[in-house]
N, C-alpha and C positions, 0 to 999 in steps of 0.2 A: 334321607341322609343329610341332616342339617349341618353336620360338620364340614362336609365337602362343599355344600352351598356357600357357607361362610367364607371358606378359603378362596373359592372362585371369585366371590364378590370382592374380597380384599385384593386379589391380584388385579382385577379389573380397575380398581381404584389407584393402585400404585404404579401400574404400567405407564399411564400418561405422565405421572410425576417423574418417572425415570427418564422418559424421553425429554421432558422439559429441562432436566438437569444437564443435558448435553449441548444445549444451545441457548443463546440469548440474543435478543434483537433490540435495537434502539432506533428511534427516529429523531433526527436533530434538525434544527432550523436556524441556529446561530453558532458562532465560534465557541462560546462558552459551553454550550450543550455538547458540541462535538468533542471538545477536550475532556469534558467529564466522562463521556462515553468511552473515549480512548483509555483514560485512566482506569476505569472499571474493567474494561476488556483485558487490560494488561495483566490483571491479577485474579480474574474470576475462574480460571481453570477450565473454561468451556469454549466451544466455537462461538464466535460473535459476528453478527451482521449489523452494520450501522448504515441505516438508510438516511441519505442526505437530501433534504428538500431543496428545490430550486431557489435561485436568488443569488445575490452577491454577498460574499463573506470577506470582509476586510481583515486581513491577518497582520497583526503588528509584531507578534513573536511566534516562533515555530509551534505548530501543533505536533505533539509528541506522543509516541507509543513505545514504551520500554518494557517488554515482557521479561527480559533478563533471565532466560533459561529456566523458567519456573514450570515447564511442562504445560504451558497454556495451549489452547486450541487455535483453530484457524481464525483469522481476522479478515472480514470483507468490508470494504468501504464502497457503497454503491449508490448511484443517483436514484432518488425515489421515483423520479419521472424522467424517462429517457428523452422526452420532448422538451424538458425544461431543466437543463443541466445546471448544477450548482457551480458557481464561478468563485474561485478562491484567489483574491487579489492581494499581492504582497507589496504593493507600491508604498504603503505607509510604514513598512517594517524594514528591518536590517538582517533578517534571517531567512532560511529556507521556509517554504510554506508548510510542508509536512516532513517530519523525520520519524521513521519507524524502525525500531530495532527489536528483534527478539532473540538476539544472541550476542551478549556483550563480550564473551570470551570465544573468539573465532578459532582458537587453538584447541578448544574442547567443545565442539558444537553439540548441544543437547536439545535441539528444537525441532526434531523430526515430527512432521505433521502440523506444526504451527505455521502453516502457510499464510501468506499475505496477498490479498487481491484488492486492486483498486479499479473501479469501473465507472465510466461516465462522469468523470470529474474534470473541470477546467482549471488549469494552473496558469496564472498570468502575473507578470511583473514581480516574480520572486527575486529579491535583491541578492540572495545567496542560493538561488536555484528554486525549482518548483517542488520536486519530490525526491527524497532520499530514503532508500530501504536497504537494510543490511540483515542478512540471515546466515545461519550455518547450514544445516541440512534442509531447512524448510524451503519450499518453492515460493517464487514471486510471480504474480500475474498482473499485468497492466493491460487493460482492455478499454478501447473506445474512449480514451481521454484526449484532451487537447492541452498542449503545452505551448505557451506563447509569450514572447518577450521576457523570458527569464534569463538571469545572469549568474554565472558561478565559475569556479576554476575548472572542474570536470563535470560534465553532464548537467548543464544548467537547466535543461528541461527536466530530465529524470536521471538519477544516478542510482544504479542497482548493483548490489554486492551480495555474493553468497560464497560459501565454501564448496559444498557439493550440491546444494539445492538448485533445481531447474529454474530458469528465468524465461518467461514468455512475455513478449511485447507484441500485441496483436490489435490491428485496426485503430491505431492512434494517429494523431496529427501533431507534428512538431513544426512550429513556425517562428522564425526570427528570434531564436534563442542564441545566446553567445557565451562561449567558454574561454577562459584565459589559456588553458592548456589543451585538453582533449575533449572531444565529444560535446560540441555545442548544444546539440539537441538531445542526445542520449549517450550515456556512458554505462557500459556493462562490464563488471569485473567478477569473475568466478574462477575458483581454483580448478574444479573438475565438473561443474554442473552443466547439464544440457541447456543450450540457449536456442530459443526460437524467436526470430524477429520477422514478422510477416504482415503484409497488407497494411503497412503504415505509410503515411505521407510526410515527407520532409521538404521544407522550403525555407530558404533564407537563413539557415542556421550557420554559425561561424565558430571556429576555434583556431587560436593562433598556431598551435602545434599539430593540428591535423584532426580529422574526424569531425568535420562540421556537422554532419548528420549523426550517424551512430559511430561510437568507438567501442571496440570490444577488446578486453584485456583478460587473458591472452587472446590473440586473434582466433576467430573461429573459421576453419578452412572448409 
């Protein structure tokens, strides 16, 4: 039955290709490589994982990800080695260290499934904050990161926004971040998304109008 044999062999060849089409991985070791990976990930239409090598990354302008409601997949930014965390230092810049958006029209969110996860990254000396993420329906996860000595209006360490997407902040450390208004260490704003903040450490964070550690808007009861 040569015809069936040919078909089976063809299927065995294309199945791995089909799996590869649903995910992409990058390994980066400097700021330029990371920005290039973020730009590609924002428009490639698949799930992306960016592995970040250890070392110090001096950031002079914000590292940006703008998926813009294009049906893109999940984005993961993960330390390559959990024992040698990458440190992003914004002391030489005048902007946030990282700014991620996958929904520029929050009145018509169309980013379901395009979740954003950041794990094992150190954010230090961000002159307009460490990390900013805004989504619509997509979830946000921040795990095992360190936010230290960042400054901003709201959420100088991390500022996380969603419409209906869940926001999880787990096992992070926020130290000596300062905000002009609310949430010196962490600012969370969601219209109706589930919020989980657990097993984090807050120390020395300040905000003039309240919420030196975390600030939730609306408040989670």
